[in-house]
N, C-alpha and C positions, 0 to 999 in steps of 0.2 A: 331429522336429527342434525345433519350437516348445516342446515339453515340456521339452527339455533346457536351455533358456535360463535362466540364473540371474537372475531378475527383480530380486532384491535388489541384486545386484552392479551391474547396469546402472543402477539408480536411484541408487546411490552415485556412479557415473561421471557421471550426468546432473547431480547436485548440484555436483560439482567443476567440470564444464564451464561451468556457468552464468555465473560472472564472466568467463570467457574469451570467451564469446559476447557479453557486455556490452561487453567491450573491442573486439572485432571490429566490433560494431555501431556503436560510437562513432567508430572510426577510419574506417570506410567512409562514414559520414555526414559526417565532417569533410572527407573527400576529394571530397565532392559526389555520391556515388552515391545514387540513390533507394531502392534495395533493397540489403540486406546479406546475406552468407552466413548470419548468425545467424537471419534470418527463416525460412529454410528448414531449417537444421540443428537449431535448438533443439527443435522438436516431434518430431523423428524418434524418439528413444529412448522418450519417453512413448507415442508412437503404436504403436511396436513392442510395448511391454509390454501396451498395451490390446488389441492384436490377439491376442497370446498368451493373455491372459485369456479373450477371447471364444471363441477356438478350442478351448482346452484344458479349460475349465470349462463343462459343459453346464448346470449349475444357474444360472449367472449369465448365460448367453447371452441368454435371452429378456428378462429385465428390463433388461439392458444395451442390447439392440436397441430396446426400447420407449422407454427414456430418450433414446437418440440420436434417435429419430424425433420425440419431443416437442420437443427443442431445435431440431431442423431445421424443424419446422412453425412453431414460434414465430418463428424467424429469418425465414422466408419471409413470414409475415404482417407482421412488424415492418417489413421492407424494402419491402414493397408499400405500406404506409401511409406510410412515410417518403418514397418516391418521389412520392407524391401531395401532400405538404405542403411539399416543398422550394420555397423562394422565392429571389429574387435575393440575399438576404443569407446564405443557407445556406453554411456554410464547408466542407461536405464532400459528396462524391458518394455514391451508393449503395454503391460499392465501399469507400469510407472507413468508412461506417457498418457494412458487413459485417466489416471488420477488428476493430472493437470487439466485435461479437457473437462472432466467431471466438475472440478472446482470452479472453473470459469463459467460453465453452463449453470451450475448451482447459483453462482453470483447473479447471473442474468435473470433467472426466474425468481430469485428472492427479491431483487430490485423491483421486478414487475409486481410481486405480491404486495410490497410496501406501498408502491404508488397507487395500486388498486384500492387498498384498504383505507389509506389516509387521504381524504378528499379536502381537508383543510388543516391549517396550522394548529397543532396541538401542543400546548405548553408541557403536557405530560411526556411528550416525546423527548423534549429537551431535558426534562427531569431524569429520564432513563439514562441519557448520555452522562449526566452529572453523577448519578449513582454508580455507574460502571467505572467512570474515571476515578472516583473516590476509592472504589474497591481496588483498582490497579495500584494507585499511588500509595494507599494505606498498606497493602500487603507487601509492596516492594520495600517500604521503609521498615516494616516489621522484620522482613528478611535480612535487611542490612544491619539493623540494630542487634538482632539475635545471631548475627554472623552465619546465617544459613543461606544467604543469597548465592545464586549461581553467578559465575562471572559472565560478562557479556561476550568475551572472546576467549579462544583457547589458551592464549598466553596469560590469561588471568586478569585482563584489564576490564574495568567497569563492573556495574551491577545490573542484573536483569530480574532480580527477585527470584520467584519460583517459577518463572515462565520460560517458555521454550527459546525464544529469540529476542534479543534487544531491539532488532529491527522492527518486529511486529509491535512490541510495547511502545517504542518511540513513535511509530506511525499512528497508532491508536490515540496516544495522548496529544500529539501535535494536531491531528485532524479534529479531535474532540475540542481542543482549545479554541479553534475557529468558531465552533458552535457555542462554547460556554462563556467566552468573554462578554459578548453582547447580552447573553442570557443572565449572567451574574450581575451585570450592571442594573438590570431591571428587577432581579429577584429580591423578594422581601426577606433579607437575611442580614444578620449583623455584619458590619464591615470587617471586623477582625476575622470572621470565618471565611469570608470571600478572599481576603488578602492571604490568609494562611494557606488555603487550597491552591491559589494561583502561585504563590511563592514556592511552596513545596514542589509543585509540579514543574515549574520553570527551573528551579534549583536542580532537581533530579535530571532534567533533560540537558541542562547546560554543563553540569559538573560530574554527575555520577554514572550516567548511562554509558558513556564512553564512545558514543557514535556521533557522526556528523549530522545524521538525521535529527537527533535530539537537539544538538547545539544550534545548528543553522535553522531548524524548524521553529524552535521557540523564539528565536530572534525575528524570523519572518512573521510569526503570529503577532508579536508585539508591534512590529513595524506597520503591518497591514491594519491593525486595530487603530493605531494613532492616525494613520492616513485616512481611514474610513470615517473617523469622527470629524476630522478637519474638512473632508469633502462634504459630509452631511451638513455641517454648519454653513459652509459656503453656498451649497445648493439652496438651502432653505433660508438663507439670509439671516442666520442667527449669529449672535455673538458667541465666539468660542470661549467657554469659561475655563481658561487654563488653570485657574486656582483650584478647580474641582479635581483636576488630575495631577497637578504638580506635586503635592505631598506624596502621592502614591508612587509617581515616577522617580522622584528624588530618593525616597526611603528605600525603594526596591533596588535602585541602582547602587546606592551606597552599600547595602547589605551584600549584593552580588559581587561587587568589586572587592570588598574586604574579604569575603569568603574565598574568592579566587586567589587573592594574594596569600592568604593563610594556608589554604588546602590544595590549590591548583585545580586542574580539570583532567579527569580521566580521558576525555576526548582528545585533548592536546597531548597527553602522555602517550596515547596510542599512536598519534601521528608521528611523534618523536621516535617511538620504538620502531615504527615501520621505516623511518628514514635511516635509523641506525643499522638495520639489517639489510639495507639496499646494497646490492653488489654492483659497483660502478663498472665492472668489466662485462657483465652479462645483462642483457636487456629484455629477456623473457624469463618466465618462472623456471626454476631449476628442473621440475618434472617435465616441462615442455622442452627444455633444452636436451634432456635425456632422450625424448622421443625424436627430436630433430637429428640428433647424432645417429640414432638407429636408422632413420630414414636415409641419411646421407651415406651410411655404410652398408645400406641394403640388407639390414638385419631384421627387418620387420616381416612378420609372417603374412601369408596370403590372407586377404580380406581383413587385415588389421586396420588399414586405412584405405579409403577410396582415393582415386586419382585427384578428385576435387579437394578432398581434405588435405592431401599432401601439398598440393599447390597453394592452398590457403595458409597452411603452416609455414611454408617457405616465404610467402609474401609477408606474413606477420613478422617473421624473423628479419627480413630485409628492412621492413618499415621501422621496426623497433630499434634496430641498429642505426638507421639513418637519423632518427629523431632522438636517439639515446634515451629511450623509454625506461623508467625505473622497473626493475624486474619484479618488484612487489605490487606494481599497478595492474592487478589482475583484471579489473573491470575494463580498462582501456584495451588490454590485450584481447579479451573476449570480444569486444566490439569490433576491433580491426579484423580479427580472424573470421568472425561471422559475416562481416561486410564482404571480404574477399570470397568466402565460401558461397555466399549468395550469388556473386558474380560468376563464379566458375561452374556452378550447377546449372547447366543449360537445359532446364526442364520447365516447361510451362506449368505442368501439374504441381511441381514442388513450389513454384512461385505462387500459385493460386491457393494450395492447401497446406503449404508449410513444409520445411525440411526437417522438422522434428526437434522439439526442445531438448530432448535427452539423447540425441543422435551422436553427440561428440564426447570427447574426453571431459571429465568433470571440471577441470580447470578452464576448459574452453566453452563450457555451457554458459550461455549469455544470461547473466543475472539482471541486466538492465531490462526490466519487464516490458516497458512501453515499446522498446525496439524489438525485443524478442517476439512480441505478439505479431509483428510484421514479418520479420525474417523467418522465425521458427513455426508460426502458425499460418503464414501465408496471407495473401490479400483478402481472401474470403474469411479467414479466421479473424483478421483484424477488423473487418466490417462487422462480423457477428458479435465480437467481444468488446470492441471499443466504441463503435459508432453510437450505440444507445447512450453511453455516458457522455461522449463528446457532443451529441445533439442537444442534450439537456444543458450542458455548459454554454455552448455557443448561442442557443436559443435564449438562455437566461441573460447573456450579455446583450443580445439584440433587443429584448424587451426592456432591459434596464436603460439602454441608450435611448430607446423610443420614449420611455416614460421617466426620464432622468429626474424630473421634478418630484417624483413619488418615491424614489429609492431611499432606503434607510441603511443604518449601520449593519443590521442583520444581513440584508441582501448583499452588501459589499463583502462581508466576512465569509458568507457562503461561497460566493464566486471565487474569492481569494483562496479559501480552503480547498476547493476543488482543484484549482490551478496548482496549488502546492502538492496536492496528492498526485497529480500527473507528473510533477517534477520528481517527487520521491520515487514514484513507480519507475520512471525512466532512468534516473541516475542511481538509485539505491537498489530497487528491485523487490520482488516478492511482496507486493502490497495488495494489489487487486486479486492475486492468486491466493493470498493468505486468508484462511477462514477466520483468523483472529481479528483481522483488520476490516473484513467485509462489512460488518454492521455499521461501523463508523463511516465507511465510504458510502454505503447505501443511504444512511440517514442524512448525510450532508447533501447528497444529490436530491433526495426526497424533499428536504427543507427548501432547496432552491426551486423545485417544481411547485411547491405550495406557495412560495413567495411570488413566483411568476403569476400564479392564479390571483393573488391579492393585488398585484400591480395592474393586471388586466381588468379586474373588477373595479378598481379605483377610477378607471376611465368611465365605466358605465354609470357610476354614482355621480 
């Protein structure tokens, strides 16, 4: 029975269901539920596919079992260490920490399932990305028009539609655009529909979402797309037909500039609002300042903070005052604190297996995901969760350089999109961990893997 399951078809369905799961998750959270159906329903299809692969392919069974065992052993050791270093300011239980480990492990094995199932480039895979992007952007505009959209931030800035976080929505759309721009240029569709989709998506990311991920991300997509086309024409000694793209570039630029002048940008409004509430006399967040005062006055309870945590907080305070860090710049404060904490925790086991993502105060939890994977999940955790993706990326660059005469715009956009996903993950955070963004991340890495196969096969031919 398992052999008869059409794995490819079910993975297409999984991709299409993902934004619906996001919607359900957001609605159930809005209604006050601790758990949502999406938590249990989302992993079902990838899990079934993984079981099918394990049962039906004897060659892959042993390495798959060993891989699962390695991730399980790592998780047990990490959680054991985490339970021993938790203090009064820790913002998560062992079960909360387990959720992060489960999500990253789920990401790894879902990536494997996609790479295993798709052995060649499928246009239908890009179709699925297009349909999901249309779903996201359509529902967001419907929510905005009907005035039922949730704000992107607690102060009421920006729009995120009916979804949980603007960060996830922005990341999905930005990564998807790296796939969809070259796809739409080839797709047999009326120009007006292509233009309308791209314009509405970029307009939302630039002016309505309210986040830097959307604004900077959409600019990077456009920039990389233009550069990729120029490089392609230069490599293949073709004349760059600027006339083909000039009307689109000029008309889009005029509309965006006029719109910005008339309506402004929620992203820039949020930056201005943050600057307005910055306290020039305090250089760490107010709640961190309260903890610092308690530490200085010896008013913290036993086991409220470890010695290394206290030393890291003091070092953060001294550094922030030295450079006059804005007290609203939480990401930077988190980075500095976790850097010092990593230095002060003189423990090989914590450096190998991680000092716990949720082991600190909520404002000190490192949101910069790429760095957190090294500091909080350790050297081994970084290898297990990052190296598979990084190996695809760097191997893709190596093959592209080696076969530079064969690369095309798609290849360059996939490489650029993956690079931008790493940047977003490192600077913004909660991208690779976020189950909403995982399908887009997996698909763009998969497309690069398939493009690598095409490049290698072009040499044989």
